[in-house]
C-alpha positions as CSV (number, residue, x, y, z in Angstrom):
1,M,14.7,-35.5,-34.0
2,S,12.6,-34.1,-31.1
3,R,12.9,-37.5,-29.4
4,A,16.7,-37.3,-29.9
5,I,16.8,-33.8,-28.4
6,E,14.7,-34.9,-25.4
7,K,17.3,-37.6,-24.6
8,L,20.0,-34.9,-24.3
9,N,20.8,-33.4,-20.9
10,L,20.0,-29.8,-22.0
11,D,18.4,-26.8,-20.3
12,T,14.8,-26.3,-21.3
13,V,15.5,-22.9,-23.0
14,V,18.3,-24.5,-25.0
15,K,16.0,-27.3,-26.1
16,Q,13.3,-24.8,-27.2
17,R,15.8,-22.7,-29.2
18,L,17.4,-25.7,-30.8
19,E,14.0,-27.1,-31.9
20,E,13.1,-23.7,-33.4
21,W,16.3,-23.7,-35.4
22,L,15.5,-27.1,-36.8
23,G,12.3,-25.6,-38.2
24,A,11.4,-24.8,-41.8
25,E,12.5,-21.1,-41.6
26,Y,16.1,-22.2,-41.4
27,D,18.1,-23.7,-44.3
28,D,19.4,-27.2,-44.8
29,A,23.0,-26.3,-44.1
30,T,22.0,-25.0,-40.7
31,H,19.9,-28.1,-40.0
32,Q,22.8,-30.4,-41.0
33,E,25.3,-28.5,-38.8
34,L,23.0,-28.9,-35.7
35,Y,22.0,-32.6,-36.5
36,R,25.7,-33.5,-36.3
37,L,26.0,-32.0,-32.8
38,I,22.8,-33.8,-31.7
39,E,23.9,-37.1,-33.1
40,Q,27.3,-36.7,-31.3
41,G,25.5,-35.9,-28.1
42,N,27.6,-32.8,-27.8
43,T,25.6,-31.1,-25.1
44,T,28.4,-28.7,-24.2
45,E,28.6,-27.2,-27.7
46,L,24.8,-27.1,-28.0
47,T,24.6,-25.2,-24.7
48,E,27.2,-22.7,-25.8
49,R,25.4,-22.0,-29.0
50,F,21.9,-21.6,-27.5
51,Y,22.1,-20.8,-23.8
52,Q,21.7,-17.1,-24.7
53,E,21.0,-14.7,-27.6
54,L,24.1,-13.1,-29.1
55,E,23.9,-9.8,-27.3
56,F,23.5,-6.7,-29.3
57,G,25.6,-4.3,-27.2
58,T,26.2,-0.6,-27.3
59,G,28.1,-0.8,-30.6
60,G,26.8,-3.9,-32.3
61,I,27.4,-7.7,-32.1
62,R,30.4,-9.9,-32.6
63,G,30.7,-13.7,-32.4
64,I,31.9,-17.0,-33.9
65,M,30.4,-17.8,-37.2
66,E,28.2,-20.9,-36.6
67,A,24.6,-21.9,-36.3
68,G,22.9,-20.9,-33.1
69,T,21.4,-17.9,-31.2
70,N,24.8,-17.2,-29.6
71,R,26.6,-17.2,-32.9
72,M,27.0,-15.0,-36.0
73,N,25.0,-16.1,-39.0
74,I,22.6,-14.8,-41.6
75,Y,19.6,-15.3,-39.3
76,I,21.1,-13.2,-36.5
77,I,22.0,-10.5,-39.1
78,R,18.4,-10.4,-40.4
79,R,16.9,-10.1,-36.9
80,V,19.4,-7.4,-35.8
81,T,18.8,-5.5,-39.0
82,Q,15.1,-5.6,-38.6
83,G,15.4,-4.0,-35.2
84,L,17.7,-1.3,-36.6
85,A,15.2,-0.8,-39.4
86,H,12.4,-0.2,-36.9
87,Y,14.4,2.5,-35.1
88,I,15.4,4.2,-38.4
89,V,11.7,4.3,-39.6
90,Q,10.8,5.9,-36.2
91,S,13.6,8.5,-36.5
92,G,11.7,10.9,-38.8
93,E,9.9,10.9,-42.1
94,N,13.1,11.6,-44.0
95,A,15.2,9.0,-42.3
96,A,14.4,6.1,-44.7
97,R,15.1,8.3,-47.7
98,R,18.5,9.4,-46.3
99,G,19.5,5.8,-46.2
100,V,22.1,3.6,-44.7
101,C,25.7,3.0,-45.9
102,I,27.0,-0.6,-45.6
103,A,30.7,-1.7,-45.8
104,Y,32.4,-5.0,-45.0
105,D,36.0,-6.3,-44.7
106,C,37.8,-9.4,-45.8
107,R,36.3,-11.9,-43.4
108,N,34.6,-15.1,-44.5
109,N,30.8,-14.4,-45.1
110,A,31.3,-10.7,-44.8
111,A,29.9,-9.9,-48.2
112,T,27.0,-12.2,-47.6
113,F,26.2,-10.7,-44.2
114,A,26.4,-7.2,-45.7
115,L,24.0,-8.0,-48.5
116,E,21.6,-9.7,-46.1
117,A,21.5,-6.5,-44.0
118,A,21.0,-4.4,-47.1
119,L,18.0,-6.5,-48.3
120,V,16.3,-6.4,-44.9
121,L,16.6,-2.6,-44.8
122,C,15.4,-2.3,-48.4
123,A,12.3,-4.4,-47.6
124,N,11.5,-1.9,-44.9
125,G,11.6,0.9,-47.4
126,I,15.1,2.2,-46.4
127,R,17.5,3.2,-49.0
128,V,20.9,1.5,-48.9
129,Y,24.4,2.5,-50.2
130,L,26.4,-0.7,-50.4
131,F,30.1,-0.7,-51.1
132,E,30.9,-2.7,-54.2
133,S,33.7,-4.6,-52.4
134,L,35.6,-4.7,-49.2
135,R,36.5,-1.3,-47.7
136,P,38.1,0.1,-44.5
137,T,35.8,0.9,-41.6
138,P,37.0,4.6,-41.5
139,E,35.9,5.0,-45.1
140,L,32.4,3.8,-44.1
141,S,32.4,6.6,-41.4
142,F,33.5,9.1,-44.1
143,A,30.7,7.9,-46.5
144,V,28.0,8.2,-43.9
145,R,28.9,11.9,-43.5
146,Y,29.5,12.6,-47.2
147,L,26.2,11.0,-48.3
148,K,24.3,12.5,-45.3
149,A,23.0,9.0,-44.5
150,I,21.0,8.4,-41.3
151,A,23.2,5.4,-40.3
152,G,25.9,3.1,-41.3
153,I,26.8,-0.6,-40.8
154,V,30.2,-2.3,-41.0
155,I,30.5,-6.1,-41.2
156,T,33.8,-6.8,-39.4
157,A,35.3,-8.5,-36.4
158,S,38.2,-6.1,-36.4
159,H,41.3,-7.9,-35.3
160,N,39.6,-11.0,-33.8
161,P,40.6,-14.5,-35.0
162,K,39.3,-15.9,-38.3
163,E,36.3,-17.7,-36.8
164,Y,34.7,-14.4,-35.8
165,N,32.6,-11.8,-37.6
166,G,30.7,-8.8,-36.3
167,Y,28.2,-6.0,-37.1
168,K,28.9,-2.4,-36.0
169,V,26.3,0.4,-36.2
170,Y,27.1,4.1,-36.9
171,W,24.8,7.1,-36.7
172,E,24.4,10.1,-38.9
173,D,27.5,11.9,-37.6
174,G,29.6,9.0,-38.8
175,A,30.5,7.7,-35.3
176,Q,29.5,4.5,-33.6
177,I,26.2,4.8,-31.8
178,V,26.1,6.3,-28.3
179,P,23.2,7.2,-26.0
180,P,20.4,7.5,-26.6
181,H,20.6,5.7,-30.0
182,D,22.5,2.7,-28.7
183,N,19.9,1.8,-26.0
184,N,17.0,2.6,-28.2
185,I,18.3,0.3,-31.0
186,I,19.1,-2.5,-28.4
187,N,15.4,-2.3,-27.3
188,E,14.2,-2.6,-30.9
189,V,16.6,-5.5,-31.6
190,R,15.4,-7.4,-28.5
191,A,11.8,-6.9,-29.7
192,V,12.5,-9.0,-32.8
193,T,12.1,-12.4,-31.2
194,S,11.2,-14.4,-34.4
195,L,12.2,-14.6,-38.0
196,K,8.5,-14.2,-38.8
197,Q,8.9,-10.5,-37.8
198,V,11.7,-10.0,-40.4
199,K,11.1,-8.4,-43.8
200,R,13.4,-9.2,-46.6
201,M,13.4,-8.7,-50.4
202,E,15.4,-10.0,-53.3
203,R,18.4,-8.0,-54.6
204,S,16.9,-7.6,-58.1
205,D,13.8,-6.1,-56.7
206,A,15.7,-3.7,-54.4
207,E,17.8,-2.5,-57.4
208,R,14.7,-2.2,-59.6
209,D,12.9,-0.1,-57.0
210,G,15.9,2.2,-56.6
211,L,16.4,1.2,-53.0
212,L,19.9,-0.4,-53.4
213,T,22.8,1.7,-54.8
214,I,26.3,0.4,-55.2
215,I,29.1,2.8,-54.3
216,G,32.9,2.6,-54.5
217,E,35.5,4.5,-56.4
218,E,34.0,8.0,-56.0
219,I,34.0,7.7,-52.2
220,D,37.6,6.3,-52.4
221,R,38.8,9.4,-54.1
222,L,37.1,11.8,-51.8
223,Y,38.2,10.0,-48.7
224,I,41.9,9.9,-49.8
225,D,41.7,13.6,-50.8
226,A,40.5,14.4,-47.3
227,I,43.5,12.5,-45.8
228,I,45.9,14.4,-48.1
229,E,44.4,17.7,-47.1
230,N,44.8,16.7,-43.5
231,A,48.6,16.4,-43.9
232,I,50.4,19.0,-41.7
233,V,53.7,19.8,-43.5
234,P,53.5,17.6,-46.7
235,E,56.0,19.9,-48.4
236,I,58.8,18.1,-46.5
237,I,58.1,14.8,-48.3
238,P,59.5,15.5,-51.8
239,A,63.0,16.3,-50.6
240,V,63.3,12.8,-48.9
241,A,61.0,10.7,-51.0
242,D,63.9,9.0,-52.8
243,S,65.7,8.2,-49.6
244,I,62.9,6.8,-47.4
245,K,61.6,3.3,-47.8
246,L,58.4,2.0,-46.2
247,V,57.2,-1.6,-45.9
248,Y,53.4,-2.1,-45.5
249,T,51.3,-5.1,-44.8
250,P,47.5,-5.2,-44.9
251,L,47.5,-8.6,-43.2
252,H,45.3,-10.1,-46.0
253,A,42.7,-7.4,-45.5
254,T,41.1,-4.1,-46.6
255,G,44.0,-1.6,-46.3
256,N,46.1,-2.4,-49.4
257,K,44.5,-0.3,-52.0
258,L,43.7,2.8,-50.0
259,V,46.9,2.9,-47.8
260,R,49.0,2.8,-51.0
261,M,46.8,5.4,-52.6
262,A,47.3,7.8,-49.7
263,L,51.1,7.3,-49.5
264,Q,51.5,7.6,-53.3
265,Q,49.5,10.9,-53.4
266,L,51.6,12.2,-50.6
267,G,54.7,11.6,-52.7
268,F,56.2,8.5,-51.1
269,S,57.8,6.6,-54.0
270,H,59.2,3.5,-52.3
271,V,56.4,1.6,-50.6
272,L,56.8,-2.1,-50.5
273,V,53.8,-4.4,-49.8
274,V,54.4,-7.8,-48.2
275,P,53.4,-10.0,-51.2
276,E,52.3,-13.0,-49.2
277,Q,49.9,-10.8,-47.3
278,S,48.7,-8.5,-50.0
279,E,45.5,-10.3,-51.1
280,P,42.3,-10.4,-49.1
281,D,41.8,-13.7,-47.3
282,G,39.5,-14.2,-44.4
283,N,41.5,-17.2,-43.2
284,F,44.6,-15.0,-42.6
285,P,46.8,-17.9,-43.6
286,T,50.2,-16.4,-42.8
287,V,49.4,-15.1,-39.2
288,H,48.1,-16.7,-36.0
289,S,46.1,-13.5,-35.4
290,P,45.5,-10.6,-37.8
291,N,46.2,-8.1,-35.0
292,P,48.9,-5.5,-35.4
293,E,49.2,-5.5,-31.6
294,E,50.8,-9.0,-31.9
295,P,54.5,-9.0,-32.7
296,T,54.2,-12.2,-34.8
297,A,51.7,-10.4,-37.1
298,L,54.4,-8.0,-38.3
299,Q,57.2,-10.5,-38.6
300,M,57.0,-11.0,-42.4
301,A,56.9,-7.3,-42.9
302,I,60.0,-6.8,-40.7
303,D,61.8,-9.6,-42.5
304,L,61.1,-7.8,-45.8
305,A,62.1,-4.5,-44.3
306,N,65.4,-5.9,-43.2
307,R,66.1,-7.4,-46.7
308,E,65.2,-4.1,-48.4
309,N,66.9,-1.8,-45.8
310,A,63.6,0.0,-45.2
311,D,63.0,2.7,-42.6
312,V,59.6,1.9,-41.2
313,V,57.1,-1.0,-41.1
314,L,53.3,-0.3,-41.2
315,A,50.6,-2.8,-40.6
316,T,46.8,-2.4,-40.6
317,D,44.2,-4.8,-39.1
318,P,41.4,-6.5,-41.1
319,D,39.1,-3.5,-41.2
320,S,42.0,-0.9,-41.3
321,D,41.0,1.1,-38.2
322,R,44.1,0.0,-36.2
323,L,47.7,0.7,-37.1
324,G,50.8,-1.0,-35.8
325,I,54.4,0.1,-36.7
326,A,58.0,-0.9,-36.2
327,V,60.9,1.5,-36.4
328,R,64.7,1.1,-36.2
329,N,66.3,1.7,-32.9
330,G,69.7,3.1,-32.1
331,S,71.3,-0.2,-33.1
332,G,69.5,-0.4,-36.4
333,D,67.2,-3.2,-35.3
334,F,63.4,-3.0,-35.7
335,V,61.4,-2.3,-32.6
336,L,57.7,-2.5,-32.4
337,L,56.0,0.5,-30.9
338,N,53.0,0.0,-28.7
339,G,49.8,2.0,-29.2
340,N,50.7,4.5,-26.5
341,Q,54.1,5.2,-28.0
342,T,52.8,5.7,-31.6
343,G,49.9,7.8,-30.3
344,S,52.3,10.0,-28.3
345,V,54.5,10.5,-31.4
346,L,51.6,11.5,-33.6
347,I,50.1,13.9,-31.0
348,H,53.4,15.6,-30.3
349,Y,54.2,15.9,-34.0
350,K,50.9,17.4,-34.9
351,L,50.8,19.9,-32.1
352,A,54.5,20.9,-32.5
353,R,54.2,21.4,-36.3
354,L,50.9,23.4,-35.9
355,Q,52.6,25.6,-33.4
356,E,55.6,26.2,-35.7
357,K,53.2,27.1,-38.5
358,G,51.2,29.5,-36.2
359,T,48.0,27.5,-36.8
360,L,47.6,25.8,-33.4
361,P,44.2,27.0,-32.1
362,D,43.9,28.4,-28.6
363,N,41.0,26.1,-27.9
364,G,42.7,22.9,-29.2
365,L,41.5,19.6,-27.8
366,V,43.3,16.2,-27.5
367,V,41.2,13.2,-26.5
368,S,42.3,9.9,-25.0
369,T,40.7,7.1,-22.9
370,I,41.0,6.2,-19.3
371,V,43.4,3.3,-20.0
372,T,45.6,5.3,-22.4
373,S,49.1,6.6,-21.4
374,P,49.2,9.8,-19.2
375,L,51.9,10.9,-21.6
376,Y,49.2,12.2,-23.9
377,L,48.1,14.6,-21.2
378,R,51.6,15.9,-20.5
379,I,52.2,16.6,-24.2
380,A,48.9,18.4,-24.8
381,K,49.4,20.6,-21.7
382,K,52.8,21.7,-23.0
383,Y,51.1,23.0,-26.1
384,G,48.2,24.7,-24.3
385,C,45.6,22.1,-25.4
386,A,42.9,20.7,-23.3
387,V,42.8,16.9,-22.8
388,E,39.7,15.0,-22.1
389,E,39.6,11.3,-21.1
390,T,36.7,9.1,-22.1
391,L,35.6,5.5,-21.5
392,T,37.4,2.8,-23.5
393,G,36.1,2.6,-27.0
394,F,36.8,5.1,-29.8
395,K,33.1,6.0,-30.1
396,W,33.6,8.0,-26.9
397,V,36.5,9.8,-28.3
398,C,34.4,10.8,-31.4
399,D,31.5,11.7,-29.1
400,R,33.5,14.6,-27.8
401,I,33.8,15.9,-31.4
402,R,30.1,15.8,-31.7
403,H,29.6,17.4,-28.3
404,Y,31.7,20.4,-29.2
405,E,30.1,20.8,-32.6
406,I,26.8,21.1,-30.8
407,E,28.2,23.6,-28.4
408,K,29.7,25.7,-31.2
409,Q,26.4,25.7,-33.1
410,A,24.6,26.9,-30.0
411,G,27.0,29.8,-29.5
412,R,28.5,28.3,-26.3
413,S,32.1,27.8,-25.4
414,W,33.6,25.0,-27.5
415,K,36.9,23.2,-28.2
416,Q,38.5,22.3,-31.5
417,Y,39.3,18.6,-31.8
418,L,42.8,18.1,-33.2
419,I,43.8,14.5,-32.6
420,G,43.0,11.6,-30.3
421,G,44.1,8.1,-29.6
422,E,43.8,5.0,-27.5
423,E,46.3,2.4,-26.3
424,S,44.8,-0.3,-28.6
425,Y,46.4,1.1,-31.7
426,G,43.6,3.5,-32.7
427,Y,44.2,7.1,-33.8
428,L,42.3,9.9,-35.4
429,S,43.8,13.1,-36.7
430,G,41.2,15.7,-37.9
431,D,37.4,15.2,-37.8
432,F,36.4,14.3,-41.3
433,V,36.2,10.7,-40.1
434,R,34.5,9.8,-36.8
435,D,36.3,6.5,-35.9
436,K,39.8,5.4,-35.5
437,D,41.5,5.6,-38.9
438,A,44.5,3.4,-39.8
439,V,44.6,4.7,-43.3
440,G,44.9,8.3,-42.1
441,A,47.3,7.3,-39.3
442,A,49.5,5.5,-41.8
443,A,49.7,8.6,-43.9
444,L,50.6,10.7,-40.8
445,I,53.2,8.4,-39.4
446,A,54.8,8.3,-42.9
447,E,54.9,12.1,-42.7
448,V,56.6,11.9,-39.3
449,A,59.1,9.5,-40.8
450,A,59.8,12.0,-43.6
451,Y,60.2,14.8,-41.1
452,C,62.6,12.8,-39.0
453,K,64.6,11.8,-42.2
454,S,64.8,15.5,-43.1
455,T,66.4,16.3,-39.7
456,G,68.7,13.3,-39.7
457,K,66.8,11.4,-37.0
458,T,64.5,8.4,-36.8
459,I,61.1,8.0,-35.2
460,W,62.9,6.1,-32.4
461,D,65.0,9.2,-31.7
462,Y,61.8,11.3,-31.8
463,L,60.2,9.1,-29.2
464,N,63.2,9.1,-26.9
465,E,63.3,12.9,-27.0
466,L,59.7,12.9,-25.7
467,Y,60.7,10.7,-22.8
468,V,63.6,13.0,-21.8
469,E,61.2,16.0,-22.0
470,Y,58.1,14.5,-20.4
471,G,59.3,11.5,-18.5
472,Y,59.4,7.8,-19.4
473,Y,56.1,6.0,-19.5
474,Y,56.1,2.3,-19.8
475,D,52.8,0.6,-20.5
476,G,51.8,-3.1,-20.5
477,L,48.8,-5.2,-21.0
478,T,47.9,-8.6,-19.7
479,T,44.9,-10.4,-21.3
480,I,43.4,-13.5,-19.9
481,K,41.0,-15.4,-22.2
482,M,38.0,-17.0,-20.5
483,P,35.7,-18.4,-23.2
484,G,32.1,-19.6,-22.9
485,K,29.5,-19.4,-20.2
486,S,31.9,-20.5,-17.4
487,G,34.4,-17.9,-18.6
488,M,31.8,-15.1,-18.3
489,E,31.0,-16.3,-14.8
490,T,34.6,-16.3,-13.8
491,I,35.2,-12.7,-15.2
492,T,32.1,-11.6,-13.2
493,K,33.6,-13.2,-10.1
494,I,37.0,-11.5,-10.5
495,M,35.4,-8.0,-11.0
496,S,33.1,-8.5,-8.0
497,S,35.9,-9.6,-5.7
498,L,38.2,-6.8,-6.7
499,R,35.4,-4.3,-6.0
500,A,34.6,-5.9,-2.6
501,I,38.2,-6.2,-1.4
502,P,40.7,-4.1,-3.4
503,P,44.3,-5.1,-2.8
504,K,46.2,-2.9,-0.4
505,T,49.6,-3.3,-2.0
506,I,50.8,-4.5,-5.4
507,G,54.5,-4.9,-6.3
508,N,55.7,-3.6,-2.9
509,A,53.8,-0.3,-3.5
510,Q,50.8,0.9,-1.6
511,V,47.5,1.3,-3.4
512,V,46.6,4.9,-2.7
513,R,43.5,5.4,-4.8
514,F,40.7,3.0,-6.0
515,G,38.4,4.0,-8.8
516,D,35.2,2.2,-9.8
517,L,33.6,3.3,-13.0
518,K,30.4,1.5,-12.1
519,N,29.6,4.0,-9.3
520,G,31.8,6.7,-10.8
521,V,33.8,7.3,-7.6
522,I,37.6,7.5,-7.1
523,K,38.3,6.8,-3.4
524,D,41.4,8.1,-1.7
525,L,42.7,5.3,0.5
526,T,45.3,7.4,2.4
527,G,42.7,9.7,4.0
528,K,44.6,12.7,2.8
529,E,42.2,13.8,0.0
530,P,38.4,13.7,-0.5
531,D,36.8,11.2,-2.9
532,R,36.1,12.5,-6.3
533,Q,33.8,11.7,-9.3
534,Y,34.9,10.5,-12.7
535,G,32.3,12.4,-14.5
536,L,31.9,9.6,-17.1
537,P,29.1,7.2,-17.9
538,S,29.0,4.0,-15.8
539,A,31.2,1.2,-17.0
540,N,32.6,-2.1,-15.8
541,V,36.1,-0.8,-15.1
542,I,38.3,-0.7,-12.0
543,Q,41.4,1.4,-11.5
544,L,44.2,1.3,-8.9
545,W,46.8,4.0,-8.4
546,L,50.0,3.1,-6.6
547,E,52.1,5.4,-4.5
548,D,54.8,5.6,-7.1
549,D,52.3,7.1,-9.7
550,S,51.8,3.8,-11.5
551,R,48.3,2.8,-12.5
552,I,46.5,-0.4,-13.1
553,S,43.1,-0.7,-14.9
554,V,41.0,-3.8,-15.1
555,R,38.1,-4.3,-17.5
556,P,36.4,-7.2,-19.3
557,S,36.6,-6.9,-23.1
558,G,33.4,-5.6,-24.6
559,T,33.8,-7.8,-27.8
560,E,35.7,-10.9,-26.7
561,P,35.6,-13.4,-23.8
562,K,38.6,-11.8,-22.1
563,I,39.5,-9.8,-19.1
564,K,42.2,-7.1,-19.5
565,F,44.7,-5.6,-17.1
566,Y,46.4,-2.4,-18.2
567,F,49.6,-1.2,-16.5
568,S,51.2,2.3,-16.8
569,I,54.5,3.0,-15.1
570,H,56.1,6.4,-14.9
571,R,59.7,7.4,-14.3
572,D,61.4,10.8,-14.4
573,V,64.2,11.2,-16.9
574,S,67.0,13.8,-16.8
575,S,69.1,12.7,-19.8
576,H,69.3,10.4,-22.8
577,E,72.0,8.4,-21.0
578,E,69.6,7.3,-18.3
579,L,67.0,5.9,-20.6
580,E,68.3,2.4,-21.0
581,G,68.6,1.8,-17.3
582,I,65.1,3.3,-16.7
583,R,63.7,1.0,-19.4
584,I,65.2,-2.1,-17.7
585,D,63.9,-0.9,-14.2
586,A,60.4,-0.2,-15.6
587,Q,60.3,-3.6,-17.3
588,Q,61.2,-5.3,-14.0
589,Q,58.5,-3.4,-12.2
590,L,56.0,-4.3,-14.8
591,N,56.9,-8.0,-14.6
592,Q,56.5,-7.9,-10.8
593,L,53.1,-6.1,-11.0
594,Q,51.8,-8.6,-13.6
595,S,53.0,-11.5,-11.5
596,E,51.4,-10.3,-8.3
597,L,48.2,-9.4,-10.0
598,S,48.1,-12.9,-11.6
599,E,48.4,-14.4,-8.1
600,I,45.5,-12.2,-6.8
601,V,43.3,-13.4,-9.7
602,K,44.3,-17.0,-9.1
603,N,43.3,-16.7,-5.5
604,I,40.0,-15.3,-6.5
605,T,39.2,-18.0,-9.0
606,N,40.3,-21.0,-7.0
């Protein structure tokens, strides 16, 4: 086979890695998969699989499930986990005894990957708490905190297509890793350059030695109890329980059991689950993408809701950390709310109800990200709460919770986290979980629906009232997929070009400020104001502010071969009657901005 490889037009590094993977340390299935590509002379595919190591980033790894160094498979899982094990062992004499919690979602190979990670940790003398079956990511975060574990792992690729899987790492506060842990773990992972460095033991031996413990129902009950205790005015639910109907879809994934448990305990008696999407299936057979951001993913649920005359549609993604919803508009038709709209409703509802109860703290904190709607800020200010913006990624939202816990313990000025959200359908109310939580968010949005029902309104009415009070915010997202090595190079070229020569106008509006998270500076392009600092860690993000208060943010995805363009348009509103015209005007402006930015990108890449 070495002679066959030599005949292929492959980079030297690719050849070396390919030959290693054809060695005795790798199983027959891996060999056969690679032999087929060699016999086909498929140099393009072999290059994609071996030109780089699948990078362990600041939260973990994610990739297509195939053989190769740039793919997700049991060998990558073992090497990554060995690096994590090294870091845990170095973290203190009690770290290994505290252990690691491991959960996984519905994806193909997820249970296998979870067990492989567990057996590597156990072989390194680290105790493991492994969930008995698939569980939501937020429950893993809860379990890390409840069990006082040193770390956690979730095997998931979130809302990515079925070919993907991933591996996310959490630290002892139940949140995804942030500095210094992320960089330290990355260094340890990179130091594991061969399978010969990996320790692994059999499951029977790990259980015999008391290193592997299976967990499940007890954690379920405690997690759901915490969600119920986090309800704001649950006493409104019984009065409308018989008249409100909810449709829910877990999209073939982890949410079915726990979302229904939460809604049932809150008192909702009419919760319909889409039958075709109720059972776990990593192939996601009824949807093109198991992403509640995609309208087609909710179509079966909406069809059921129309047949059953339901009030609200709820959908969770594969690991149940993102929530999508659809509500009836003024005409009675279902409308999908985007992440900014749902987050704004949740934030306003919580702050308003806490104020009514007299329990809104003076030091309340709302957290969002730099690409999330400015409406969050407007609402929080109205209720006297501070707002802090973070980098994209919910771990940064949860890092603010940890920061103020430390400040409080030290006797310094601190803020009480109340609720946070991001545009990509992630929300967290309360702090007993330290990641976005679609189970908790589903419970809270159902409570909002009950509140609206009790006042003769709908969630759509509630949202429109926010627009009249705070202004209309219209947010859009353009995503361009650029897979493979060439795609990465193109994305790098786009970001470099926009940094070097920012556009002066977009959509007939002047660009008045230019922000670059890499150097942390927001430059005023009008000469009227001084430049200012973001005050955030460096990140590959560019932002443009237009003279009409619109904003465009550009960033490569941290988990997929994509570049994303976020748009936020603002309009003042003086009455409900104006809203429809303003919606149309904002949509037209968004279309124009998207079109012109597409032309700018096309000119860069040609």
